Z-matrix of the N, CA and C atoms (Angstrom, degrees):
N
C 1 1.422
C 2 1.625 1 109.65
N 3 1.319 2 116.99 1 -32.38
C 4 1.386 3 123.52 2 175.48
C 5 1.431 4 112.09 3 -66.59
N 6 1.272 5 113.29 4 -43.42
C 7 1.529 6 117.03 5 175.88
C 8 1.502 7 115.46 6 -63.68
N 9 1.302 8 115.90 7 -40.46
C 10 1.483 9 122.90 8 177.61
C 11 1.558 10 107.51 9 -61.48
N 12 1.319 11 119.02 10 -51.18
C 13 1.434 12 122.36 11 176.75
C 14 1.449 13 114.69 12 -58.42
N 15 1.349 14 119.89 13 -35.21
C 16 1.411 15 124.52 14 177.62
C 17 1.439 16 111.08 15 -61.23
N 18 1.402 17 111.54 16 -51.69
C 19 1.405 18 118.63 17 177.34
C 20 1.462 19 116.11 18 -55.31
N 21 1.280 20 121.49 19 -41.52
C 22 1.367 21 128.29 20 -173.97
C 23 1.686 22 104.53 21 -68.17
N 24 1.235 23 112.36 22 -44.42
C 25 1.370 24 121.20 23 175.82
C 26 1.542 25 114.03 24 -54.35
N 27 1.244 26 115.15 25 -43.44
C 28 1.582 27 122.68 26 178.13
C 29 1.459 28 108.45 27 -72.70
N 30 1.280 29 116.70 28 -42.44
C 31 1.453 30 117.60 29 177.66
C 32 1.582 31 112.91 30 -63.29
N 33 1.345 32 114.71 31 -40.02
C 34 1.381 33 115.41 32 176.21
C 35 1.425 34 113.90 33 -61.48
N 36 1.392 35 118.39 34 -42.71
C 37 1.440 36 123.12 35 -178.70
C 38 1.445 37 112.11 36 -61.40
N 39 1.356 38 112.92 37 -42.30
C 40 1.560 39 116.44 38 -172.95
C 41 1.466 40 108.28 39 -77.29
N 42 1.283 41 125.05 40 -26.35
C 43 1.426 42 124.43 41 -175.93
C 44 1.555 43 114.81 42 -99.87
N 45 1.510 44 113.53 43 3.09
C 46 1.402 45 112.15 44 -178.05
C 47 1.553 46 118.83 45 -69.25
N 48 1.310 47 119.83 46 131.61
C 49 1.496 48 116.29 47 -173.13
C 50 1.495 49 108.02 48 -54.74
N 51 1.464 50 111.40 49 148.97
C 52 1.450 51 121.18 50 177.67
C 53 1.460 52 105.26 51 -159.94
N 54 1.317 53 114.51 52 160.91
C 55 1.541 54 120.26 53 177.49
C 56 1.528 55 112.13 54 -64.54
N 57 1.287 56 114.50 55 140.74
C 58 1.478 57 116.71 56 173.14
C 59 1.493 58 105.59 57 -86.41
N 60 1.292 59 108.46 58 155.63
C 61 1.552 60 117.70 59 -179.18
C 62 1.466 61 107.24 60 -70.81
N 63 1.405 62 121.96 61 158.28
C 64 1.392 63 121.65 62 -170.48
C 65 1.597 64 107.05 63 -81.09
N 66 1.230 65 117.63 64 157.28
C 67 1.396 66 119.78 65 -177.52
C 68 1.689 67 107.93 66 118.76
N 69 1.231 68 114.09 67 -18.99
C 70 1.512 69 111.32 68 -178.22
C 71 1.525 70 114.06 69 85.41
N 72 1.340 71 112.36 70 89.02
C 73 1.455 72 114.08 71 174.30
C 74 1.458 73 122.16 72 -56.81
N 75 1.343 74 127.35 73 138.01
C 76 1.442 75 132.43 74 178.06
C 77 1.466 76 109.89 75 -99.31
N 78 1.261 77 120.54 76 101.22
C 79 1.376 78 125.15 77 -168.00
C 80 1.527 79 108.79 78 -87.77
N 81 1.340 80 117.62 79 -25.44
C 82 1.468 81 114.44 80 179.69
C 83 1.605 82 102.67 81 -134.93
N 84 1.482 83 107.70 82 137.53
C 85 1.420 84 120.83 83 173.71
C 86 1.397 85 113.88 84 -107.13
N 87 1.235 86 118.07 85 160.35
C 88 1.572 87 124.14 86 179.97
C 89 1.524 88 109.00 87 -58.23
N 90 1.360 89 117.21 88 -41.11
C 91 1.456 90 121.83 89 -170.60
C 92 1.550 91 109.90 90 -99.79
N 93 1.292 92 122.62 91 15.39
C 94 1.451 93 128.21 92 179.77
C 95 1.490 94 103.85 93 -69.39
N 96 1.477 95 121.54 94 141.85
C 97 1.438 96 122.90 95 170.48
C 98 1.482 97 105.74 96 -63.53
N 99 1.336 98 114.12 97 142.98
C 100 1.508 99 120.77 98 178.81
C 101 1.577 100 105.67 99 -140.54
N 102 1.389 101 109.38 100 154.59
C 103 1.521 102 118.11 101 177.11
C 104 1.546 103 101.95 102 -143.20
N 105 1.378 104 114.35 103 133.61
C 106 1.418 105 118.52 104 170.18
C 107 1.431 106 107.56 105 121.53
N 108 1.319 107 111.34 106 -161.64
C 109 1.560 108 123.34 107 -178.47
C 110 1.573 109 110.40 108 -74.47
N 111 1.250 110 125.64 109 119.60
C 112 1.493 111 125.91 110 -177.14
C 113 1.517 112 104.79 111 -74.07
N 114 1.251 113 125.06 112 -15.50
C 115 1.496 114 124.26 113 176.63
C 116 1.543 115 114.86 114 -104.86
N 117 1.326 116 113.51 115 14.67
C 118 1.468 117 115.71 116 179.92
C 119 1.476 118 109.68 117 -70.11
N 120 1.377 119 111.96 118 145.19
C 121 1.517 120 120.97 119 174.77
C 122 1.543 121 107.11 120 -76.72
N 123 1.313 122 126.38 121 -18.68
C 124 1.391 123 128.72 122 -174.02
C 125 1.581 124 105.72 123 -106.55
N 126 1.404 125 108.53 124 117.66
C 127 1.604 126 112.07 125 -177.73
C 128 1.600 127 101.00 126 -123.36
N 129 1.347 128 115.43 127 121.81
C 130 1.418 129 122.35 128 169.65
C 131 1.499 130 113.21 129 -100.23
N 132 1.213 131 125.38 130 119.66
C 133 1.386 132 130.78 131 -178.68
C 134 1.537 133 111.09 132 -101.40
N 135 1.319 134 124.77 133 121.04
C 136 1.473 135 120.77 134 176.73
C 137 1.522 136 108.96 135 -117.39
N 138 1.379 137 118.23 136 119.58
C 139 1.362 138 123.22 137 166.45
C 140 1.523 139 110.72 138 -81.04
N 141 1.277 140 116.88 139 116.27
C 142 1.616 141 116.62 140 -176.17
C 143 1.388 142 111.71 141 -131.58
N 144 1.445 143 116.29 142 170.79
C 145 1.412 144 125.43 143 174.96
C 146 1.448 145 105.85 144 -135.71
N 147 1.433 146 120.59 145 118.02
C 148 1.350 147 119.02 146 -170.94
C 149 1.614 148 111.65 147 -65.91
N 150 1.372 149 116.32 148 -9.54
C 151 1.533 150 114.07 149 -178.32
C 152 1.597 151 103.81 150 -105.43
N 153 1.248 152 114.26 151 15.48
C 154 1.582 153 115.19 152 178.19
C 155 1.577 154 109.41 153 -91.67
N 156 1.381 155 117.15 154 125.79
C 157 1.498 156 122.00 155 -178.68
C 158 1.631 157 104.94 156 -62.21
N 159 1.214 158 119.93 157 -43.79
C 160 1.332 159 122.38 158 -178.37
C 161 1.676 160 115.23 159 -53.66
N 162 1.267 161 103.90 160 -47.07
C 163 1.491 162 112.06 161 176.09
C 164 1.407 163 115.46 162 -66.99
N 165 1.411 164 121.27 163 -31.87
C 166 1.356 165 121.71 164 169.66
C 167 1.511 166 114.62 165 -73.51
N 168 1.368 167 120.64 166 -25.50
C 169 1.319 168 115.85 167 177.32
C 170 1.628 169 114.57 168 -76.83
N 171 1.445 170 110.80 169 -29.87
C 172 1.399 171 111.67 170 177.50
C 173 1.533 172 115.15 171 -89.99
N 174 1.256 173 119.49 172 -1.10
C 175 1.386 174 122.12 173 -175.09
C 176 1.578 175 111.41 174 -65.24
N 177 1.307 176 119.98 175 -47.09
C 178 1.506 177 119.75 176 177.01
C 179 1.632 178 108.93 177 -47.83
N 180 1.269 179 110.55 178 -45.02
C 181 1.547 180 114.22 179 -174.88
C 182 1.509 181 110.95 180 -62.87
N 183 1.372 182 112.84 181 -50.70
C 184 1.447 183 119.39 182 -177.71
C 185 1.647 184 105.64 183 -62.09
N 186 1.328 185 122.77 184 -30.60
C 187 1.391 186 123.68 185 174.29
C 188 1.544 187 110.61 186 -60.42
N 189 1.403 188 110.64 187 -49.53
C 190 1.539 189 119.38 188 -177.64
C 191 1.552 190 108.24 189 -57.86
N 192 1.304 191 119.84 190 -51.83
C 193 1.394 192 129.08 191 -177.53
C 194 1.610 193 109.44 192 -58.56
N 195 1.219 194 116.15 193 -47.75
C 196 1.615 195 120.64 194 -174.30
C 197 1.464 196 106.72 195 -64.67
N 198 1.386 197 115.77 196 -38.27
C 199 1.536 198 116.05 197 179.75
C 200 1.597 199 110.12 198 -74.32
N 201 1.305 200 115.04 199 -41.90
C 202 1.464 201 117.07 200 -178.08
C 203 1.365 202 116.64 201 -60.06
N 204 1.529 203 117.71 202 -39.60
C 205 1.268 204 124.19 203 -177.53
C 206 1.590 205 113.86 204 -107.56
N 207 1.228 206 113.67 205 29.20
C 208 1.501 207 117.62 206 -177.14
C 209 1.465 208 120.91 207 -51.18
N 210 1.391 209 107.49 208 -34.06
C 211 1.513 210 115.34 209 175.46
C 212 1.462 211 117.10 210 -89.70
N 213 1.225 212 120.09 211 -14.93
C 214 1.534 213 125.64 212 -177.05
C 215 1.558 214 109.48 213 -108.40
N 216 1.273 215 123.57 214 -14.53
C 217 1.423 216 124.23 215 -173.62
C 218 1.572 217 111.74 216 -141.64
N 219 1.301 218 110.20 217 152.31
C 220 1.468 219 117.96 218 174.51
C 221 1.455 220 109.29 219 -118.99
N 222 1.417 221 122.54 220 127.31
C 223 1.469 222 124.84 221 -179.64
C 224 1.581 223 100.88 222 -99.88
N 225 1.265 224 109.21 223 136.69
C 226 1.439 225 116.00 224 175.11
C 227 1.513 226 111.37 225 -123.77
N 228 1.344 227 125.54 226 136.06
C 229 1.489 228 127.64 227 -169.35
C 230 1.594 229 101.42 228 -113.59
N 231 1.427 230 106.08 229 125.92
C 232 1.485 231 113.77 230 168.16
C 233 1.489 232 108.97 231 -122.98
N 234 1.292 233 120.31 232 166.61
C 235 1.531 234 119.06 233 -172.08
C 236 1.573 235 105.65 234 -115.65
N 237 1.319 236 114.52 235 148.44
C 238 1.434 237 120.22 236 175.33
C 239 1.669 238 101.28 237 -142.62
N 240 1.266 239 113.07 238 89.75
C 241 1.509 240 121.84 239 -175.55
C 242 1.523 241 111.81 240 -70.34
N 243 1.372 242 118.68 241 119.86
C 244 1.536 243 123.73 242 -171.48
C 245 1.523 244 106.21 243 -129.27
N 246 1.296 245 120.89 244 -6.62
C 247 1.438 246 115.51 245 -174.80
C 248 1.565 247 105.47 246 -134.99
N 249 1.418 248 110.60 247 175.03
C 250 1.485 249 117.59 248 -168.59
C 251 1.441 250 112.52 249 -65.04
N 252 1.340 251 121.58 250 -30.18
C 253 1.458 252 121.46 251 -172.90
C 254 1.629 253 107.49 252 -106.96
N 255 1.325 254 114.46 253 5.63
C 256 1.597 255 112.56 254 -172.37
C 257 1.513 256 111.21 255 -56.64
N 258 1.306 257 115.83 256 -49.73
C 259 1.534 258 117.30 257 -175.19
C 260 1.388 259 113.42 258 -60.10
N 261 1.344 260 118.03 259 -42.32
C 262 1.511 261 116.43 260 -179.41
C 263 1.474 262 107.99 261 -69.83
N 264 1.359 263 120.64 262 -36.58
C 265 1.542 264 117.31 263 -175.08
C 266 1.531 265 109.31 264 -67.00
N 267 1.312 266 115.78 265 -38.43
C 268 1.503 267 127.95 266 177.08
C 269 1.634 268 106.16 267 -56.02
N 270 1.348 269 104.58 268 -55.84
C 271 1.516 270 110.46 269 177.60
C 272 1.503 271 116.98 270 -53.41
N 273 1.319 272 114.23 271 -35.78
C 274 1.502 273 122.09 272 -178.32
C 275 1.621 274 103.83 273 -71.90
N 276 1.237 275 119.48 274 -38.95
C 277 1.534 276 123.16 275 174.12
C 278 1.492 277 108.15 276 -59.48
N 279 1.168 278 123.62 277 -48.30
C 280 1.422 279 130.10 278 -174.57
C 281 1.488 280 106.84 279 -68.02
N 282 1.336 281 118.14 280 -42.35
C 283 1.558 282 119.50 281 -178.74
C 284 1.462 283 110.86 282 -61.00
N 285 1.486 284 111.18 283 -42.06
C 286 1.511 285 117.22 284 178.37
C 287 1.466 286 111.97 285 -63.86
N 288 1.276 287 115.23 286 -37.49
C 289 1.411 288 122.98 287 176.95
C 290 1.542 289 115.25 288 -56.37
N 291 1.356 290 119.52 289 -37.88
C 292 1.435 291 130.47 290 177.08
C 293 1.527 292 109.09 291 -63.30
N 294 1.359 293 119.70 292 -16.88
C 295 1.464 294 125.07 293 179.01
C 296 1.447 295 109.56 294 -116.19
N 297 1.475 296 119.40 295 21.51
C 298 1.294 297 126.23 296 -179.48
C 299 1.456 298 127.52 297 63.71
N 300 1.365 299 111.17 298 28.57
C 301 1.458 300 113.85 299 -176.57
C 302 1.494 301 109.73 300 -135.71
N 303 1.282 302 115.55 301 44.69
C 304 1.437 303 121.06 302 -174.06
C 305 1.523 304 110.00 303 -62.81
N 306 1.448 305 113.73 304 -51.61
C 307 1.448 306 121.02 305 -168.69
C 308 1.549 307 108.91 306 -71.89
N 309 1.376 308 115.35 307 -35.64
C 310 1.481 309 116.51 308 177.04
C 311 1.564 310 110.14 309 -68.70
N 312 1.291 311 116.05 310 -38.40
C 313 1.450 312 122.85 311 179.01
C 314 1.593 313 110.18 312 -59.52
N 315 1.349 314 110.56 313 -44.19
C 316 1.410 315 116.80 314 -179.75
C 317 1.568 316 112.99 315 -56.19
N 318 1.288 317 111.29 316 -45.89
C 319 1.549 318 119.57 317 -179.78
C 320 1.505 319 110.79 318 -60.49
N 321 1.387 320 115.76 319 -36.16
C 322 1.422 321 116.31 320 173.81
C 323 1.481 322 118.45 321 -76.14
N 324 1.299 323 118.70 322 -31.91
C 325 1.509 324 117.29 323 178.32
C 326 1.376 325 112.72 324 -76.33
N 327 1.316 326 120.35 325 -23.39
C 328 1.518 327 121.05 326 173.89
C 329 1.506 328 106.65 327 -77.83
N 330 1.373 329 123.38 328 -44.76
C 331 1.385 330 127.77 329 -176.51
C 332 1.524 331 107.40 330 -55.77
N 333 1.361 332 115.66 331 -43.01
C 334 1.362 333 119.74 332 -167.83
C 335 1.589 334 108.53 333 -92.37
N 336 1.243 335 119.62 334 5.44
C 337 1.420 336 121.32 335 -174.46
C 338 1.614 337 111.79 336 -58.95
N 339 1.261 338 122.58 337 -35.31
C 340 1.486 339 119.95 338 178.72
C 341 1.502 340 112.11 339 -62.98
N 342 1.441 341 117.60 340 -21.54
C 343 1.355 342 119.10 341 -173.60
C 344 1.658 343 113.86 342 -95.19
N 345 1.312 344 116.12 343 -29.11
C 346 1.354 345 122.11 344 178.41
C 347 1.528 346 120.87 345 -100.64
N 348 1.294 347 113.61 346 -18.29
C 349 1.598 348 122.81 347 176.08
C 350 1.497 349 101.93 348 -82.78
N 351 1.331 350 112.87 349 143.03
C 352 1.459 351 119.17 350 171.38
C 353 1.565 352 114.62 351 -63.30
N 354 1.215 353 125.95 352 138.89
C 355 1.440 354 131.68 353 178.90
C 356 1.596 355 106.02 354 -62.23
N 357 1.392 356 113.51 355 166.60
C 358 1.373 357 123.71 356 -177.82
C 359 1.548 358 109.75 357 -72.38
N 360 1.352 359 114.60 358 -29.15
C 361 1.436 360 117.96 359 -176.39
C 362 1.489 361 115.77 360 -76.67
N 363 1.411 362 115.93 361 1.80
C 364 1.452 363 122.36 362 170.77
C 365 1.565 364 106.92 363 93.66
N 366 1.261 365 124.15 364 -4.85
C 367 1.435 366 129.44 365 -177.26
C 368 1.570 367 109.35 366 -72.68
N 369 1.378 368 113.53 367 173.39
C 370 1.457 369 111.68 368 -178.47
C 371 1.394 370 111.35 369 -82.04
N 372 1.344 371 114.40 370 158.47
C 373 1.472 372 118.32 371 176.46
C 374 1.491 373 112.91 372 -65.97
N 375 1.369 374 117.52 373 167.59
C 376 1.454 375 121.31 374 -177.91
C 377 1.542 376 109.92 375 -71.35
N 378 1.313 377 120.07 376 -30.66
C 379 1.427 378 121.77 377 176.22
C 380 1.525 379 109.26 378 -141.63
N 381 1.193 380 120.13 379 144.23
C 382 1.503 381 123.11 380 179.73
C 383 1.487 382 112.99 381 -55.76
N 384 1.397 383 125.44 382 134.85
C 385 1.379 384 122.79 383 -172.98
C 386 1.566 385 109.61 384 -60.95
N 387 1.127 386 119.67 385 -42.21
C 388 1.503 387 116.68 386 -172.97
C 389 1.554 388 105.47 387 -70.51
N 390 1.256 389 121.31 388 -37.99
C 391 1.490 390 124.30 389 172.40
C 392 1.440 391 112.42 390 -50.35
N 393 1.391 392 114.05 391 -53.98
C 394 1.443 393 120.43 392 -177.55
C 395 1.474 394 114.13 393 -59.87
N 396 1.319 395 115.80 394 -41.23
C 397 1.390 396 125.52 395 -177.16
C 398 1.572 397 113.74 396 -66.09
N 399 1.313 398 116.06 397 -36.62
C 400 1.324 399 124.62 398 172.65
C 401 1.576 400 116.36 399 -68.63
N 402 1.413 401 110.58 400 -35.25
C 403 1.459 402 119.49 401 176.78
C 404 1.536 403 107.36 402 -66.85
N 405 1.302 404 115.30 403 -42.24
C 406 1.502 405 121.24 404 -175.28
C 407 1.588 406 106.52 405 -59.47
N 408 1.382 407 116.19 406 -45.17
C 409 1.431 408 117.08 407 179.87
C 410 1.505 409 111.08 408 -57.90
N 411 1.479 410 117.86 409 -38.39
C 412 1.392 411 117.75 410 174.84
C 413 1.413 412 118.31 411 -62.68
N 414 1.396 413 110.05 412 -37.33
C 415 1.553 414 111.49 413 178.05
C 416 1.516 415 110.28 414 -55.73
N 417 1.337 416 115.60 415 -45.05
C 418 1.484 417 119.09 416 -177.84
C 419 1.486 418 117.10 417 -70.11
N 420 1.271 419 110.67 418 -11.15
C 421 1.493 420 114.52 419 -178.40
C 422 1.597 421 116.21 420 81.19
N 423 1.462 422 107.64 421 31.65
C 424 1.545 423 114.92 422 -176.51
C 425 1.519 424 105.64 423 -83.33
N 426 1.253 425 112.76 424 163.56
C 427 1.554 426 120.84 425 170.61
C 428 1.457 427 102.61 426 -75.07
N 429 1.433 428 116.36 427 108.91
C 430 1.437 429 124.82 428 -172.40
C 431 1.679 430 110.90 429 -61.29
N 432 1.446 431 106.60 430 -46.05
C 433 1.454 432 112.54 431 -173.32
C 434 1.626 433 106.08 432 -66.51
N 435 1.297 434 119.37 433 -43.83
C 436 1.463 435 118.94 434 170.71
C 437 1.460 436 118.29 435 -55.41
N 438 1.366 437 112.07 436 -41.51
C 439 1.419 438 116.34 437 179.56
C 440 1.442 439 112.33 438 -66.95
N 441 1.411 440 121.16 439 -42.59
C 442 1.336 441 117.14 440 175.13
C 443 1.567 442 122.52 441 -66.52
N 444 1.301 443 112.29 442 -33.97
C 445 1.444 444 117.35 443 171.41
C 446 1.544 445 108.36 444 -57.56
N 447 1.334 446 119.23 445 -48.86
C 448 1.405 447 123.09 446 -176.07
C 449 1.548 448 109.01 447 -64.38
N 450 1.252 449 121.24 448 -41.69
C 451 1.388 450 130.01 449 177.87
C 452 1.555 451 106.95 450 -54.57
N 453 1.242 452 121.03 451 -41.62
C 454 1.393 453 124.16 452 -176.68
C 455 1.534 454 114.65 453 -81.84
N 456 1.313 455 118.40 454 -9.97
C 457 1.474 456 129.54 455 -173.63
C 458 1.606 457 105.08 456 -71.05
N 459 1.284 458 115.41 457 117.55
C 460 1.483 459 116.30 458 179.03
C 461 1.502 460 115.76 459 -66.26
N 462 1.300 461 116.73 460 -6.81
C 463 1.520 462 116.37 461 175.56
C 464 1.532 463 114.78 462 -60.85
N 465 1.383 464 117.42 463 -31.20
C 466 1.428 465 123.44 464 176.84
C 467 1.471 466 111.24 465 -64.96
N 468 1.472 467 115.19 466 -45.37
C 469 1.494 468 114.22 467 -176.55
C 470 1.482 469 108.10 468 -71.86
N 471 1.362 470 120.98 469 -28.71
C 472 1.427 471 118.76 470 169.79
C 473 1.550 472 116.72 471 -57.40
N 474 1.308 473 107.92 472 -41.69
C 475 1.573 474 116.00 473 -172.99
C 476 1.595 475 103.35 474 -66.32
N 477 1.426 476 115.97 475 -40.96
C 478 1.385 477 116.85 476 -173.13
C 479 1.521 478 108.14 477 -67.98
N 480 1.395 479 115.66 478 -39.95
C 481 1.485 480 117.85 479 179.49
C 482 1.536 481 113.22 480 -60.84
N 483 1.360 482 117.04 481 -38.52
C 484 1.397 483 124.95 482 178.37
C 485 1.650 484 107.11 483 -63.28
N 486 1.301 485 116.96 484 -47.78
C 487 1.345 486 119.79 485 179.06
C 488 1.615 487 107.39 486 -59.04
N 489 1.331 488 120.08 487 -42.54
C 490 1.454 489 127.12 488 -176.07
C 491 1.574 490 104.58 489 -54.06
N 492 1.443 491 111.76 490 -51.17
C 493 1.513 492 113.91 491 175.90
C 494 1.314 493 120.33 492 -57.82
N 495 1.412 494 121.20 493 -42.88
C 496 1.344 495 126.97 494 177.07
C 497 1.559 496 109.24 495 -62.89
N 498 1.289 497 120.51 496 -40.64
C 499 1.430 498 123.72 497 174.41
C 500 1.518 499 112.95 498 -54.96
N 501 1.323 500 112.44 499 -45.56
C 502 1.574 501 126.98 500 -175.97
C 503 1.615 502 104.37 501 -58.79
N 504 1.359 503 114.40 502 -49.81
C 505 1.384 504 125.36 503 -178.50
C 506 1.694 505 110.16 504 -64.89
N 507 1.147 506 110.71 505 -35.72
C 508 1.535 507 114.91 506 -178.19
C 509 1.562 508 107.81 507 -76.75
N 510 1.300 509 121.13 508 -18.20
C 511 1.433 510 123.38 509 -176.26
C 512 1.501 511 113.48 510 96.48
N 513 1.393 512 117.84 511 9.92
C 514 1.392 513 117.75 512 -177.75
C 515 1.678 514 110.30 513 -83.44
N 516 1.157 515 120.88 514 136.32
C 517 1.448 516 122.00 515 -178.79
C 518 1.449 517 110.43 516 -128.72
N 519 1.256 518 122.62 517 -10.28
C 520 1.515 519 122.91 518 -179.06
C 521 1.482 520 105.71 519 -146.60
N 522 1.429 521 113.43 520 165.15
C 523 1.498 522 127.37 521 178.31
C 524 1.364 523 113.00 522 -113.27
N 525 1.351 524 115.64 523 153.78
C 526 1.463 525 123.52 524 -15.68
C 527 1.521 526 111.57 525 -72.68
N 528 1.239 527 121.81 526 155.96
C 529 1.529 528 125.40 527 177.83
C 530 1.579 529 101.43 528 -132.49
N 531 1.353 530 114.08 529 130.39
C 532 1.420 531 123.00 530 -173.14
C 533 1.535 532 106.84 531 -112.47
N 534 1.284 533 115.52 532 142.23
C 535 1.567 534 123.98 533 168.55
C 536 1.547 535 107.02 534 -128.54
N 537 1.342 536 116.28 535 122.42
C 538 1.484 537 117.41 536 177.98
C 539 1.536 538 108.08 537 -114.71
N 540 1.326 539 114.89 538 117.91
C 541 1.393 540 123.81 539 -173.11
C 542 1.516 541 111.93 540 50.83
N 543 1.255 542 112.58 541 45.22
C 544 1.475 543 118.80 542 176.29
C 545 1.529 544 120.13 543 86.45
N 546 1.324 545 113.94 544 -13.04
C 547 1.454 546 123.23 545 -179.69
C 548 1.498 547 111.73 546 -100.08
N 549 1.304 548 116.75 547 126.17
C 550 1.449 549 122.72 548 175.17
C 551 1.406 550 118.40 549 -59.26
N 552 1.285 551 124.71 550 124.36
C 553 1.479 552 125.86 551 -175.28
C 554 1.486 553 113.01 552 -83.81
N 555 1.236 554 119.68 553 146.28
C 556 1.493 555 120.14 554 172.46
C 557 1.606 556 100.18 555 -109.74
N 558 1.379 557 108.96 556 110.10
C 559 1.493 558 121.27 557 -169.98
C 560 1.635 559 107.25 558 -115.69
N 561 1.322 560 111.87 559 105.60
C 562 1.407 561 113.73 560 177.35
C 563 1.574 562 115.23 561 -111.95
N 564 1.243 563 112.38 562 -8.48
C 565 1.493 564 117.57 563 177.59
C 566 1.627 565 113.60 564 -156.82
N 567 1.265 566 118.12 565 166.07
C 568 1.482 567 119.18 566 175.43
C 569 1.527 568 109.61 567 -50.73
N 570 1.227 569 113.07 568 -50.30
C 571 1.497 570 120.00 569 -175.82
C 572 1.673 571 110.45 570 -53.36
N 573 1.312 572 116.89 571 -42.95
C 574 1.529 573 120.94 572 173.36
C 575 1.466 574 113.51 573 -47.35
N 576 1.379 575 111.93 574 -53.56
C 577 1.544 576 111.40 575 -173.54
C 578 1.379 577 113.65 576 -72.82
N 579 1.418 578 118.22 577 -32.89
C 580 1.473 579 124.98 578 -178.41
C 581 1.539 580 104.59 579 -65.42
N 582 1.308 581 120.42 580 -54.83
C 583 1.506 582 122.80 581 -177.52
C 584 1.392 583 111.36 582 -60.79
N 585 1.422 584 122.50 583 -42.10
C 586 1.399 585 125.25 584 178.52
C 587 1.632 586 111.55 585 -50.46
N 588 1.334 587 115.26 586 -59.14
C 589 1.328 588 124.40 587 178.89
C 590 1.506 589 111.78 588 -54.70
N 591 1.364 590 116.71 589 -47.89
C 592 1.432 591 122.31 590 -173.25
C 593 1.552 592 107.47 591 -59.79
N 594 1.383 593 115.24 592 -43.04
C 595 1.489 594 120.92 593 -177.44
C 596 1.629 595 109.61 594 -64.24
N 597 1.381 596 113.32 595 -39.99
C 598 1.453 597 119.28 596 -173.64
C 599 1.590 598 105.59 597 -69.28
N 600 1.290 599 115.70 598 -40.35
C 601 1.440 600 119.91 599 -179.59
C 602 1.497 601 116.96 600 -63.75
N 603 1.418 602 111.37 601 -42.21
C 604 1.406 603 117.38 602 175.29
C 605 1.508 604 112.76 603 -73.02
N 606 1.270 605 122.05 604 -34.75
C 607 1.527 606 123.42 605 170.73
C 608 1.453 607 107.84 606 -57.00
N 609 1.273 608 126.77 607 -38.19
C 610 1.403 609 133.61 608 -171.35
C 611 1.493 610 117.54 609 -76.40
N 612 1.333 611 111.13 610 -17.28
C 613 1.486 612 114.80 611 179.73
C 614 1.418 613 114.07 612 -81.79
């Protein structure tokens, strides 16, 4: 119960409405990972960090919603790295995406987060992050050599840094932070996110 309440508190803080920085934030980029109907009137943007526990906690719900509304909504993923292995983890997701397994890989990376992310006591993780990420590629049947070459390509780190700057301009300081049709959501519970999307889908019909 304590863990659940802590997750909701972090989620509430990350998604609390706040002023965007001047200059006009760009919430969607041409190369941002997307799921759903490209022509949908409802667009949900999530700024996430693969090493964030709150992101891992909300990930199953986001998965349910993106599948439920796949014809009425498009989900767009952006990165906001806040931890030591965030950039490497995001790069692994991008590398898997190059082989057509972005969403399946995201499921694995969140599911395995307790193993590759350092524990709160400051000790070492159960498995080195890079080793874990390569293993996940194997689990999905990806070309490991191609995956590792892509994982080491600095283009992914540049993309993550660009996303971080976009998040900063949009006023996002924590993860996960959601924007629905350009408006920052205040999400304090599962029901908040579900109802916000349901209302937006209904209004778009």
